[in-house]
PAGU-241186 format. One record per residue (C-alpha): residue in one letter; x, y, z; residue number from 1. Coordinates in steps of 0.25 Angstrom, whole numbers, padded with zeros to 4 digits. Layout:
residu;c1;c2;c3;num
a;X;Y;Z;NUM $
...
REM end
This chain:
residu;c1;c2;c3;num
m;-0072;-0148;-0108;1 $
t;-0059;-0143;-0101;2 $
y;-0056;-0129;-0097;3 $
r;-0043;-0121;-0094;4 $
l;-0043;-0110;-0085;5 $
g;-0034;-0098;-0086;6 $
v;-0032;-0089;-0073;7 $
d;-0025;-0075;-0073;8 $
v;-0024;-0067;-0060;9 $
g;-0022;-0053;-0062;10 $
g;-0020;-0041;-0053;11 $
t;-0035;-0037;-0055;12 $
f;-0042;-0049;-0061;13 $
t;-0041;-0064;-0061;14 $
d;-0045;-0069;-0075;15 $
i;-0050;-0083;-0078;16 $
l;-0051;-0089;-0092;17 $
l;-0058;-0103;-0094;18 $
i;-0055;-0110;-0107;19 $
d;-0063;-0122;-0113;20 $
e;-0051;-0129;-0119;21 $
d;-0060;-0136;-0130;22 $
t;-0068;-0124;-0135;23 $
g;-0059;-0112;-0131;24 $
e;-0071;-0105;-0124;25 $
t;-0067;-0096;-0113;26 $
h;-0073;-0091;-0100;27 $
r;-0067;-0080;-0092;28 $
a;-0068;-0074;-0078;29 $
k;-0062;-0062;-0072;30 $
t;-0062;-0059;-0057;31 $
a;-0055;-0050;-0048;32 $
s;-0041;-0055;-0043;33 $
t;-0039;-0058;-0028;34 $
p;-0025;-0054;-0025;35 $
a;-0025;-0059;-0011;36 $
d;-0027;-0073;-0017;37 $
q;-0028;-0074;-0032;38 $
s;-0034;-0088;-0031;39 $
v;-0047;-0082;-0026;40 $
g;-0049;-0074;-0039;41 $
v;-0044;-0086;-0047;42 $
l;-0055;-0095;-0041;43 $
r;-0065;-0085;-0042;44 $
g;-0062;-0083;-0057;45 $
i;-0062;-0098;-0060;46 $
e;-0076;-0100;-0053;47 $
k;-0081;-0088;-0061;48 $
v;-0076;-0093;-0075;49 $
c;-0081;-0107;-0072;50 $
s;-0095;-0102;-0069;51 $
s;-0095;-0094;-0082;52 $
a;-0091;-0106;-0090;53 $
g;-0100;-0115;-0083;54 $
i;-0090;-0125;-0079;55 $
t;-0085;-0130;-0066;56 $
m;-0070;-0128;-0061;57 $
e;-0068;-0143;-0062;58 $
e;-0068;-0142;-0077;59 $
i;-0056;-0133;-0077;60 $
a;-0044;-0142;-0082;61 $
e;-0033;-0132;-0080;62 $
v;-0030;-0119;-0073;63 $
f;-0020;-0109;-0079;64 $
h;-0016;-0097;-0070;65 $
g;-0008;-0085;-0072;66 $
t;-0005;-0079;-0058;67 $
t;0000;-0066;-0052;68 $
v;0003;-0072;-0038;69 $
a;0018;-0072;-0040;70 $
t;0018;-0058;-0047;71 $
n;0010;-0052;-0036;72 $
a;0018;-0058;-0025;73 $
i;0030;-0051;-0031;74 $
l;0023;-0037;-0034;75 $
e;0017;-0036;-0021;76 $
n;0029;-0041;-0013;77 $
k;0022;-0052;-0007;78 $
g;0031;-0063;-0010;79 $
a;0036;-0073;0001;80 $
r;0048;-0070;0010;81 $
v;0059;-0076;0002;82 $
g;0072;-0082;0008;83 $
l;0084;-0083;-0002;84 $
v;0096;-0092;-0001;85 $
t;0108;-0087;-0009;86 $
t;0123;-0091;-0011;87 $
d;0133;-0085;-0001;88 $
g;0136;-0071;-0005;89 $
f;0124;-0069;-0013;90 $
r;0114;-0065;-0002;91 $
q;0111;-0051;-0009;92 $
v;0108;-0056;-0023;93 $
l;0094;-0050;-0022;94 $
q;0098;-0037;-0016;95 $
i;0109;-0035;-0027;96 $
a;0100;-0039;-0038;97 $
r;0102;-0032;-0052;98 $
s;0106;-0017;-0054;99 $
f;0093;-0013;-0060;100 $
v;0085;-0001;-0056;101 $
p;0072;0002;-0064;102 $
g;0069;0016;-0069;103 $
g;0078;0027;-0075;104 $
l;0091;0034;-0070;105 $
a;0092;0034;-0055;106 $
g;0080;0025;-0053;107 $
w;0088;0018;-0042;108 $
i;0085;0030;-0033;109 $
i;0070;0028;-0033;110 $
w;0069;0013;-0035;111 $
p;0066;0005;-0023;112 $
k;0074;-0008;-0025;113 $
p;0064;-0019;-0022;114 $
e;0067;-0028;-0011;115 $
p;0072;-0042;-0015;116 $
l;0062;-0054;-0013;117 $
a;0071;-0061;-0004;118 $
a;0076;-0051;0007;119 $
l;0091;-0051;0011;120 $
e;0088;-0056;0025;121 $
d;0081;-0068;0019;122 $
t;0093;-0071;0010;123 $
v;0103;-0081;0015;124 $
e;0117;-0086;0008;125 $
v;0121;-0100;0008;126 $
r;0135;-0106;0006;127 $
g;0137;-0114;-0007;128 $
r;0141;-0110;-0021;129 $
i;0138;-0114;-0035;130 $
g;0147;-0110;-0047;131 $
a;0142;-0104;-0060;132 $
d;0145;-0117;-0067;133 $
g;0137;-0125;-0057;134 $
s;0148;-0130;-0048;135 $
v;0148;-0131;-0033;136 $
v;0158;-0120;-0028;137 $
t;0154;-0121;-0014;138 $
e;0145;-0132;-0008;139 $
l;0132;-0128;-0002;140 $
d;0132;-0126;0014;141 $
e;0119;-0132;0018;142 $
d;0121;-0128;0032;143 $
d;0122;-0114;0028;144 $
v;0109;-0116;0019;145 $
r;0101;-0121;0031;146 $
r;0106;-0109;0040;147 $
g;0101;-0099;0029;148 $
l;0088;-0106;0027;149 $
a;0086;-0106;0042;150 $
h;0088;-0091;0042;151 $
l;0077;-0090;0031;152 $
r;0068;-0099;0039;153 $
e;0069;-0090;0051;154 $
a;0067;-0078;0042;155 $
g;0053;-0083;0038;156 $
v;0056;-0084;0023;157 $
e;0044;-0089;0015;158 $
a;0051;-0094;0002;159 $
l;0065;-0098;-0001;160 $
s;0074;-0095;-0013;161 $
v;0087;-0101;-0016;162 $
s;0097;-0094;-0026;163 $
l;0111;-0098;-0026;164 $
i;0122;-0093;-0035;165 $
n;0123;-0101;-0048;166 $
s;0112;-0111;-0044;167 $
y;0107;-0111;-0058;168 $
a;0120;-0119;-0062;169 $
n;0119;-0128;-0050;170 $
p;0106;-0129;-0042;171 $
t;0111;-0139;-0031;172 $
h;0114;-0129;-0020;173 $
e;0100;-0123;-0022;174 $
r;0093;-0136;-0022;175 $
r;0100;-0140;-0009;176 $
i;0096;-0127;-0003;177 $
g;0081;-0130;-0007;178 $
e;0082;-0144;-0001;179 $
i;0087;-0138;0012;180 $
a;0077;-0127;0012;181 $
a;0066;-0138;0011;182 $
e;0071;-0142;0025;183 $
e;0074;-0129;0031;184 $
l;0062;-0121;0025;185 $
p;0052;-0132;0022;186 $
d;0040;-0123;0019;187 $
v;0047;-0113;0011;188 $
p;0047;-0113;-0004;189 $
v;0060;-0113;-0010;190 $
s;0065;-0107;-0024;191 $
l;0078;-0111;-0030;192 $
s;0084;-0102;-0040;193 $
s;0090;-0114;-0048;194 $
t;0075;-0119;-0050;195 $
v;0068;-0105;-0051;196 $
l;0079;-0099;-0061;197 $
p;0091;-0107;-0064;198 $
e;0098;-0096;-0071;199 $
l;0110;-0087;-0071;200 $
r;0111;-0074;-0063;201 $
e;0109;-0075;-0048;202 $
y;0101;-0063;-0045;203 $
e;0090;-0066;-0056;204 $
r;0090;-0081;-0051;205 $
t;0088;-0076;-0036;206 $
i;0078;-0066;-0038;207 $
t;0069;-0075;-0047;208 $
t;0071;-0086;-0036;209 $
v;0067;-0077;-0025;210 $
a;0055;-0072;-0032;211 $
n;0051;-0086;-0035;212 $
a;0052;-0089;-0020;213 $
a;0045;-0076;-0016;214 $
v;0032;-0079;-0024;215 $
q;0032;-0094;-0022;216 $
p;0024;-0096;-0009;217 $
q;0013;-0087;-0014;218 $
v;0012;-0094;-0028;219 $
r;0013;-0107;-0021;220 $
r;0001;-0104;-0012;221 $
y;-0007;-0098;-0023;222 $
v;-0005;-0109;-0033;223 $
s;-0008;-0119;-0022;224 $
n;-0020;-0112;-0017;225 $
l;-0026;-0110;-0031;226 $
e;-0024;-0125;-0035;227 $
a;-0031;-0128;-0022;228 $
q;-0043;-0119;-0025;229 $
l;-0044;-0124;-0039;230 $
r;-0045;-0138;-0034;231 $
d;-0055;-0134;-0024;232 $
g;-0063;-0127;-0035;233 $
g;-0063;-0140;-0043;234 $
v;-0052;-0137;-0053;235 $
e;-0045;-0149;-0056;236 $
g;-0036;-0144;-0067;237 $
s;-0021;-0140;-0065;238 $
l;-0017;-0126;-0062;239 $
s;-0006;-0120;-0070;240 $
i;0001;-0106;-0068;241 $
l;0006;-0097;-0079;242 $
r;0021;-0094;-0078;243 $
s;0027;-0080;-0082;244 $
d;0031;-0086;-0096;245 $
g;0017;-0090;-0099;246 $
g;0018;-0104;-0096;247 $
l;0011;-0113;-0086;248 $
v;0016;-0121;-0075;249 $
s;0008;-0129;-0064;250 $
g;0004;-0123;-0051;251 $
p;0015;-0130;-0043;252 $
v;0026;-0126;-0053;253 $
a;0021;-0112;-0053;254 $
a;0022;-0112;-0037;255 $
e;0036;-0116;-0037;256 $
n;0041;-0106;-0048;257 $
p;0032;-0094;-0046;258 $
v;0042;-0084;-0051;259 $
n;0038;-0089;-0065;260 $
l;0024;-0084;-0062;261 $
l;0027;-0069;-0060;262 $
l;0022;-0065;-0074;263 $
s;0011;-0076;-0074;264 $
g;-0001;-0067;-0076;265 $
p;0005;-0059;-0088;266 $
a;0011;-0071;-0095;267 $
g;-0004;-0077;-0096;268 $
g;-0008;-0065;-0104;269 $
v;0003;-0066;-0114;270 $
t;0001;-0081;-0116;271 $
g;-0014;-0078;-0117;272 $
a;-0011;-0067;-0127;273 $
a;-0003;-0077;-0135;274 $
w;-0014;-0086;-0136;275 $
v;-0025;-0076;-0141;276 $
a;-0015;-0069;-0151;277 $
e;-0012;-0083;-0157;278 $
q;-0027;-0085;-0159;279 $
a;-0028;-0072;-0166;280 $
g;-0016;-0074;-0175;281 $
f;-0005;-0066;-0169;282 $
r;0008;-0070;-0163;283 $
d;0016;-0057;-0160;284 $
f;0009;-0048;-0150;285 $
l;0010;-0040;-0138;286 $
t;0002;-0043;-0126;287 $
f;-0005;-0032;-0118;288 $
d;-0011;-0037;-0104;289 $
m;-0018;-0025;-0097;290 $
g;-0024;-0029;-0083;291 $
g;-0028;-0021;-0071;292 $
t;-0015;-0018;-0066;293 $
s;-0004;-0020;-0076;294 $
t;-0002;-0022;-0091;295 $
d;0007;-0034;-0096;296 $
v;0013;-0034;-0110;297 $
a;0021;-0044;-0118;298 $
l;0026;-0047;-0132;299 $
v;0023;-0061;-0139;300 $
q;0030;-0064;-0152;301 $
d;0026;-0076;-0160;302 $
s;0016;-0080;-0150;303 $
v;0027;-0082;-0139;304 $
p;0028;-0072;-0128;305 $
r;0042;-0066;-0125;306 $
i;0047;-0072;-0113;307 $
g;0057;-0065;-0104;308 $
r;0066;-0070;-0094;309 $
e;0063;-0060;-0083;310 $
t;0050;-0057;-0075;311 $
m;0048;-0044;-0069;312 $
v;0037;-0042;-0058;313 $
g;0038;-0028;-0051;314 $
d;0052;-0026;-0047;315 $
l;0056;-0041;-0048;316 $
k;0063;-0046;-0060;317 $
v;0065;-0061;-0060;318 $
r;0071;-0071;-0070;319 $
a;0059;-0079;-0074;320 $
t;0053;-0082;-0088;321 $
s;0041;-0074;-0092;322 $
v;0033;-0068;-0103;323 $
d;0040;-0055;-0106;324 $
v;0028;-0046;-0100;325 $
r;0029;-0032;-0097;326 $
t;0020;-0025;-0087;327 $
v;0016;-0011;-0084;328 $
g;0007;-0006;-0073;329 $
a;-0005;-0002;-0083;330 $
g;-0018;-0009;-0081;331 $
g;-0033;-0006;-0079;332 $
g;-0030;-0002;-0065;333 $
s;-0018;0007;-0067;334 $
i;-0021;0020;-0060;335 $
a;-0019;0033;-0067;336 $
h;-0013;0045;-0059;337 $
v;-0007;0059;-0061;338 $
p;0006;0061;-0053;339 $
p;0005;0075;-0047;340 $
l;0020;0078;-0051;341 $
t;0018;0075;-0066;342 $
q;0003;0077;-0068;343 $
a;0005;0066;-0079;344 $
l;-0006;0055;-0080;345 $
r;0000;0041;-0076;346 $
v;-0007;0027;-0076;347 $
g;-0002;0016;-0067;348 $
p;0006;0008;-0063;349 $
q;-0003;0009;-0050;350 $
s;-0015;0001;-0052;351 $
a;-0029;0000;-0045;352 $
g;-0029;-0015;-0047;353 $
a;-0041;-0023;-0043;354 $
a;-0042;-0016;-0030;355 $
p;-0046;-0005;-0029;356 $
g;-0047;-0005;-0045;357 $
p;-0050;0006;-0054;358 $
a;-0060;0017;-0050;359 $
a;-0070;0010;-0059;360 $
y;-0070;-0003;-0052;361 $
p;-0080;-0006;-0041;362 $
g;-0072;-0002;-0028;363 $
g;-0061;0004;-0037;364 $
g;-0051;0015;-0033;365 $
t;-0052;0029;-0036;366 $
e;-0039;0031;-0045;367 $
p;-0041;0031;-0060;368 $
t;-0036;0018;-0068;369 $
v;-0035;0014;-0082;370 $
t;-0048;0006;-0080;371 $
d;-0055;0019;-0076;372 $
a;-0050;0026;-0088;373 $
n;-0055;0016;-0097;374 $
v;-0069;0016;-0090;375 $
v;-0069;0032;-0092;376 $
l;-0066;0030;-0107;377 $
g;-0077;0020;-0108;378 $
y;-0068;0008;-0112;379 $
l;-0073;-0001;-0101;380 $
p;-0087;-0007;-0098;381 $
t;-0094;-0005;-0085;382 $
q;-0090;-0020;-0081;383 $
l;-0077;-0028;-0081;384 $
a;-0074;-0042;-0079;385 $
g;-0087;-0047;-0083;386 $
g;-0095;-0038;-0073;387 $
e;-0086;-0041;-0061;388 $
i;-0081;-0026;-0061;389 $
t;-0091;-0014;-0064;390 $
l;-0084;-0001;-0068;391 $
d;-0088;0013;-0062;392 $
r;-0086;0023;-0073;393 $
e;-0089;0035;-0064;394 $
a;-0078;0030;-0054;395 $
a;-0068;0029;-0066;396 $
r;-0071;0043;-0071;397 $
a;-0069;0049;-0057;398 $
a;-0056;0042;-0056;399 $
v;-0051;0046;-0070;400 $
a;-0056;0060;-0068;401 $
s;-0045;0062;-0057;402 $
i;-0035;0060;-0069;403 $
a;-0042;0070;-0078;404 $
e;-0041;0080;-0066;405 $
a;-0027;0077;-0063;406 $
t;-0022;0078;-0078;407 $
g;-0031;0090;-0082;408 $
l;-0038;0081;-0093;409 $
e;-0051;0086;-0098;410 $
s;-0059;0074;-0096;411 $
v;-0060;0061;-0088;412 $
e;-0059;0053;-0102;413 $
a;-0046;0060;-0106;414 $
a;-0040;0056;-0093;415 $
a;-0045;0042;-0095;416 $
a;-0039;0042;-0109;417 $
g;-0026;0047;-0103;418 $
i;-0025;0036;-0093;419 $
v;-0028;0025;-0104;420 $
d;-0018;0031;-0113;421 $
i;-0007;0031;-0103;422 $
v;-0009;0017;-0099;423 $
n;-0009;0013;-0113;424 $
e;0005;0020;-0115;425 $
n;0010;0012;-0102;426 $
m;0006;-0001;-0108;427 $
f;0011;0003;-0122;428 $
g;0025;0005;-0115;429 $
a;0024;-0009;-0110;430 $
l;0021;-0015;-0123;431 $
r;0033;-0008;-0129;432 $
l;0042;-0015;-0118;433 $
v;0038;-0028;-0124;434 $
s;0039;-0024;-0139;435 $
v;0047;-0012;-0143;436 $
q;0057;-0013;-0132;437 $
q;0059;-0028;-0135;438 $
g;0061;-0025;-0150;439 $
f;0047;-0028;-0155;440 $
d;0038;-0019;-0163;441 $
p;0024;-0019;-0156;442 $
r;0018;-0016;-0170;443 $
d;0022;-0031;-0174;444 $
f;0014;-0036;-0163;445 $
a;-0001;-0038;-0160;446 $
l;-0006;-0033;-0146;447 $
v;-0014;-0043;-0137;448 $
a;-0021;-0035;-0126;449 $
f;-0028;-0042;-0114;450 $
g;-0030;-0041;-0100;451 $
g;-0042;-0034;-0094;452 $
a;-0038;-0020;-0099;453 $
g;-0029;-0023;-0111;454 $
p;-0040;-0023;-0122;455 $
l;-0044;-0009;-0117;456 $
h;-0031;-0004;-0120;457 $
a;-0026;-0013;-0131;458 $
n;-0031;-0005;-0143;459 $
a;-0023;0007;-0138;460 $
l;-0010;-0001;-0136;461 $
g;-0011;-0007;-0150;462 $
r;-0011;0008;-0155;463 $
l;0001;0011;-0146;464 $
t;0009;-0001;-0150;465 $
g;0004;-0003;-0164;466 $
s;0002;-0018;-0161;467 $
w;-0010;-0023;-0169;468 $
p;-0019;-0030;-0168;469 $
v;-0022;-0028;-0153;470 $
i;-0028;-0042;-0149;471 $
i;-0039;-0042;-0138;472 $
p;-0040;-0057;-0134;473 $
p;-0053;-0064;-0130;474 $
s;-0054;-0062;-0115;475 $
p;-0043;-0052;-0114;476 $
g;-0045;-0050;-0099;477 $
v;-0042;-0065;-0096;478 $
l;-0031;-0067;-0107;479 $
c;-0021;-0070;-0096;480 $
a;-0029;-0081;-0091;481 $
y;-0031;-0086;-0106;482 $
g;-0016;-0086;-0107;483 $
d;-0015;-0094;-0094;484 $
a;-0024;-0105;-0100;485 $
t;-0018;-0106;-0114;486 $
t;-0003;-0107;-0111;487 $
n;0005;-0119;-0108;488 $
a;0014;-0125;-0097;489 $
r;0028;-0121;-0097;490 $
d;0041;-0123;-0089;491 $
e;0056;-0119;-0092;492 $
s;0069;-0124;-0088;493 $
v;0082;-0115;-0087;494 $
r;0097;-0116;-0086;495 $
t;0108;-0106;-0086;496 $
l;0120;-0110;-0095;497 $
v;0129;-0098;-0097;498 $
r;0137;-0103;-0109;499 $
r;0143;-0096;-0122;500 $
f;0138;-0102;-0135;501 $
g;0152;-0107;-0137;502 $
d;0151;-0116;-0125;503 $
l;0138;-0122;-0130;504 $
t;0134;-0132;-0140;505 $
d;0120;-0135;-0146;506 $
d;0120;-0149;-0139;507 $
l;0123;-0143;-0125;508 $
l;0112;-0133;-0126;509 $
r;0102;-0142;-0132;510 $
t;0105;-0152;-0120;511 $
l;0103;-0141;-0110;512 $
l;0090;-0137;-0117;513 $
e;0084;-0151;-0117;514 $
e;0087;-0152;-0102;515 $
l;0080;-0139;-0099;516 $
a;0068;-0144;-0108;517 $
d;0067;-0157;-0100;518 $
a;0067;-0149;-0087;519 $
a;0056;-0139;-0092;520 $
r;0048;-0151;-0098;521 $
g;0048;-0158;-0084;522 $
t;0040;-0147;-0077;523 $
l;0029;-0148;-0088;524 $
v;0029;-0163;-0087;525 $
k;0026;-0163;-0072;526 $
d;0014;-0154;-0075;527 $
g;0009;-0165;-0085;528 $
i;0014;-0160;-0098;529 $
a;0021;-0171;-0106;530 $
e;0034;-0168;-0113;531 $
p;0029;-0170;-0127;532 $
d;0019;-0159;-0125;533 $
q;0029;-0149;-0121;534 $
d;0037;-0139;-0129;535 $
v;0051;-0133;-0125;536 $
v;0057;-0120;-0129;537 $
y;0071;-0116;-0126;538 $
a;0077;-0102;-0123;539 $
a;0091;-0097;-0119;540 $
d;0096;-0084;-0113;541 $
l;0108;-0080;-0121;542 $
r;0118;-0068;-0122;543 $
y;0130;-0064;-0128;544 $
h;0143;-0068;-0120;545 $
g;0145;-0056;-0111;546 $
q;0131;-0051;-0111;547 $
g;0124;-0048;-0098;548 $
f;0110;-0053;-0101;549 $
e;0103;-0064;-0109;550 $
i;0093;-0064;-0120;551 $
p;0083;-0076;-0120;552 $
v;0082;-0083;-0134;553 $
t;0074;-0095;-0138;554 $
i;0081;-0108;-0142;555 $
d;0078;-0115;-0154;556 $
i;0080;-0129;-0149;557 $
e;0079;-0135;-0163;558 $
a;0092;-0128;-0167;559 $
f;0099;-0137;-0157;560 $
d;0098;-0149;-0167;561 $
g;0113;-0153;-0166;562 $
a;0117;-0145;-0178;563 $
g;0123;-0134;-0170;564 $
a;0113;-0123;-0173;565 $
g;0107;-0122;-0159;566 $
l;0117;-0112;-0153;567 $
a;0118;-0104;-0166;568 $
s;0102;-0103;-0166;569 $
l;0102;-0098;-0152;570 $
r;0113;-0088;-0155;571 $
a;0106;-0082;-0167;572 $
s;0093;-0081;-0159;573 $
f;0100;-0073;-0148;574 $
d;0106;-0064;-0158;575 $
i;0093;-0061;-0164;576 $
e;0086;-0058;-0151;577 $
h;0098;-0049;-0146;578 $
e;0098;-0041;-0159;579 $
r;0083;-0039;-0157;580 $
l;0084;-0034;-0143;581 $
f;0097;-0026;-0144;582 $
s;0099;-0024;-0160;583 $
f;0113;-0031;-0160;584 $
v;0120;-0044;-0158;585 $
l;0134;-0047;-0153;586 $
d;0145;-0056;-0157;587 $
n;0148;-0061;-0143;588 $
e;0146;-0076;-0140;589 $
h;0132;-0080;-0136;590 $
e;0130;-0086;-0122;591 $
l;0119;-0095;-0117;592 $
v;0115;-0091;-0102;593 $
t;0101;-0098;-0100;594 $
v;0093;-0109;-0107;595 $
r;0079;-0113;-0104;596 $
a;0069;-0123;-0109;597 $
t;0054;-0120;-0108;598 $
a;0044;-0132;-0109;599 $
h;0030;-0128;-0114;600 $
g;0017;-0137;-0112;601 $
p;0007;-0138;-0123;602 $
r;-0002;-0126;-0125;603 $
p;-0016;-0129;-0121;604 $
s;-0026;-0132;-0132;605 $
v;-0036;-0122;-0129;606 $
t;-0046;-0119;-0141;607 $
a;-0047;-0105;-0145;608 $
a;-0061;-0099;-0147;609 $
t;-0065;-0094;-0160;610 $
l;-0076;-0083;-0162;611 $
a;-0087;-0084;-0172;612 $
d;-0087;-0074;-0184;613 $
g;-0095;-0062;-0182;614 $
g;-0092;-0053;-0194;615 $
e;-0085;-0039;-0193;616 $
d;-0097;-0031;-0185;617 $
p;-0096;-0034;-0170;618 $
v;-0110;-0028;-0168;619 $
d;-0115;-0041;-0161;620 $
a;-0105;-0037;-0150;621 $
l;-0109;-0023;-0149;622 $
l;-0114;-0019;-0135;623 $
e;-0115;-0004;-0135;624 $
r;-0108;0009;-0139;625 $
q;-0103;0019;-0129;626 $
p;-0094;0031;-0128;627 $
i;-0079;0029;-0125;628 $
w;-0068;0039;-0124;629 $
v;-0057;0036;-0134;630 $
q;-0046;0044;-0141;631 $
g;-0050;0057;-0134;632 $
a;-0065;0057;-0137;633 $
e;-0078;0049;-0134;634 $
v;-0082;0040;-0145;635 $
e;-0093;0029;-0146;636 $
a;-0087;0015;-0144;637 $
a;-0094;0001;-0147;638 $
i;-0094;-0009;-0136;639 $
y;-0093;-0024;-0139;640 $
d;-0095;-0037;-0132;641 $
r;-0083;-0045;-0135;642 $
t;-0090;-0058;-0132;643 $
k;-0099;-0055;-0144;644 $
l;-0088;-0052;-0154;645 $
r;-0085;-0062;-0165;646 $
t;-0074;-0065;-0175;647 $
g;-0072;-0054;-0185;648 $
n;-0079;-0043;-0177;649 $
v;-0072;-0029;-0179;650 $
v;-0074;-0020;-0167;651 $
r;-0070;-0006;-0172;652 $
g;-0066;0005;-0162;653 $
p;-0070;0012;-0154;654 $
a;-0075;0000;-0147;655 $
i;-0075;-0008;-0134;656 $
v;-0076;-0023;-0133;657 $
v;-0080;-0028;-0119;658 $
e;-0079;-0042;-0113;659 $
m;-0078;-0048;-0099;660 $
d;-0064;-0046;-0096;661 $
s;-0059;-0035;-0104;662 $
t;-0063;-0023;-0113;663 $
t;-0057;-0019;-0127;664 $
l;-0056;-0005;-0133;665 $
v;-0055;-0004;-0148;666 $
l;-0051;0010;-0151;667 $
p;-0056;0019;-0163;668 $
d;-0049;0015;-0176;669 $
h;-0047;0001;-0172;670 $
a;-0055;-0012;-0173;671 $
a;-0055;-0025;-0166;672 $
t;-0057;-0037;-0174;673 $
v;-0062;-0050;-0168;674 $
h;-0053;-0062;-0171;675 $
p;-0058;-0076;-0171;676 $
s;-0051;-0080;-0158;677 $
g;-0058;-0069;-0151;678 $
s;-0047;-0059;-0150;679 $
m;-0050;-0044;-0155;680 $
l;-0039;-0038;-0164;681 $
i;-0039;-0023;-0163;682 $
r;-0032;-0016;-0175;683 $
p;-0033;-0001;-0180;684 $
l;-0044;0000;-0190;685 $
d;-0035;0002;-0202;686 $
s;-0028;-0012;-0199;687 $
t;-0040;-0020;-0195;688 $
p;-0041;-0032;-0204;689 $
a;-0055;-0036;-0210;690 $
p;-0062;-0047;-0203;691 $
t;-0060;-0061;-0208;692 $
t;-0072;-0068;-0202;693 $
a;-0082;-0077;-0209;694 $
p;-0094;-0070;-0215;695 $
t;-0106;-0070;-0205;696 $
p;-0117;-0080;-0210;697 $
e;-0130;-0073;-0215;698 $
g;-0143;-0075;-0208;699 $
REM end
C-alpha cells in the first residue's frame, strides 16, 4: 500500500488527511495550529493521523502541503528587510504606486497608505537602461552597481530585489546585477523581476518582485525545516507545496518563488471542492470555505476554477496567477459587537482566532463570537475536533447575553440568531462578488460548503443564493488538505509581447507559444515528470488597441493549424468575454499584450471511496433528539452520526449531522440526500429527488 498525505495549515487548525491510494480510504486528524512555528503543528498532526491509521511515517509516499507562511508574513508585516535596485530615475516607483484609494468619496482622508515593502532608504538606483524593444540604450555601470549593493549591505538588508525598467524585454542587466550581488551579498537571497514576473508595467512587476523577496527567507527556512523534520520522522517521500493557482511545485521551487504561494491555503479548498463535486456529478458550482477567522469563496465553471491574474493579501496587490478567491472576515471566531454610536449589531472582521478563541472554548475569551452563537442555538455538539476541544455552553450564553442586553432583544437565543443572520449576509455578499458581479447567476450553480464552520451555515447560504444542491463533502473540515493531495504539479512560463493583431501571424504566435511550453515543461521534468505525461494549456492577455487594461483569454492551440484560423479564434474568444463582462464590443483592432503557457503534470490516481446502499431511512445513524432554536422558535431536531450514514439515506430537517471535523445543519423544509461518493446533497423538500439506491436485501 502507498499513502498520500495532504496538509493544510489554517489560522486556527492544522488539517491532515491521509489517503490510501489503492482503496481511497481516508484517515484524518485535526490539531491546533502553532503560528510561531507551523511545522510543529504539522508534525504533531502527521503523527496523530498515522497512529489512527495504524501505519508508520515511513509508509507515506508523498506529502502535499498548503501553507500560509507567506500569507502571514505579509499580513503581520513580518517579512524580511528588503533592498531594491532600480533603474536610475525610478527610485520612487513603490512610493508613487497606483492612484487607487479604497472606500467611498473622500476615502483618502482617513485611509492610511501602507508602507512599501522596500523602504525608500533601502532603494538604490543604478545607471544603465534597456529600451522597450529590448535594445541596450545605456550600458550597465557595474561600479555603480557595486556601490549601491555596498550601501544595502551596510544597511543590513535581509533580501534583495532587482527590478529594472523594461527588463521583461531584455533581462541581461538584471542577471548581471544578480551575479554581482552573489559576490557583494553572498548570503542574501536575490529576486529578479525578469524571473519572478517578466511582464509589462514596472510598478506591478516591482511590487511583485519585492513581495517575493520579503517572504523568501521565511518560506525558505520553513520549507527547509519541514523537509528536515519529515526526514527525521521517517518520511522518505517528496514534499510538494500548493501554489495560489491550485497547482503543485516542489519544495525548492516554492522556496525560490514564494510570491506564488500567497493564496496557497484557499486554493487547496477550491481544488478539493472540484474533486468532490465531480464525484457527485456537478461541474458548475460555487465554493464556500468558512474557517475560524475568515471565509473564502470562488466560482468553478465546467470543473475549472476561474483564475485571476492578481493576488490580494491585506492591502498588498501583486501580479501573480491565482484562483479567483474572495475573502471576507467572517468565521467561527468572528466577534459580534454593538458600536455605541450606531447601536447596530456588527459581526467581524475582528476574530478571536485560536487564542483566546470563542468564549465557549477552554481558556477562551469573553467576547461573543459566531461559534458562541451556534452553541447557544444548539447547533454544535459539546466536543469539536474529535474531542480535542470541549465547549462550555454556559460561557457561550454569558457572552451572547451581552449582545442581547446591548440591542434590547428579548432573549439570548434571539441575539444568537441575529449574529448568525448577519454573518450569513456577510458571506452572501462575498458569494455575489464571484457570481453576480462577474456576470453569473448563482442559481445556475451548486454550492460546495466546507471548512470547519461551512456546513453549519451552508443550508442558509443556499436559501440566500438559490444555489442548489448544497454539497457537503465527506470530511468537510479537512477538504483543503484533500485538495492538496488530489491536485497535480504545475508551472507556467510568461512573455510580454505588445503587438497588434495586424502585426502578428499564426505561425509567429504558435512558435512563441511552443517556446513558452518548452520552458514550462522543463521545470516539471526536473521534478521527475516526463514530458509525455504533461499537458499544456495556453492563455493570453488581450485588449482593444487604445484600451488601458487587458482581459485574460484561453488560447485554443488546435486552431493554430496553419490554416490561418488561430488569430481569428482568439479574436472571437476575446469579444465574447468582453461582451459578457461589459455588454458591448468595439470595432477597434485587437492587441496582444502577454502570452503564457502552463504545464500540468498528471492528476494522481486516487481511488474514490463508495458508500454502501442504506435505503432512505437514516435511523441507523440516529444518535438522539434535542431542542434547537431555529427560525425564531425552539424545535426538536434529530442528531445523526455521519460516519453511519449510507447511500440513499435522506436526512430531513430540522436535523444536525455531526462528525469529527465539522457539523452540518439541515433546516426545516429541507433534506440532505447521501450520494454514493459520501457527499450530502441538501435541497428544499419540494425539489429533493427520490433516492435511486438499490433495494435493501431482506433478512
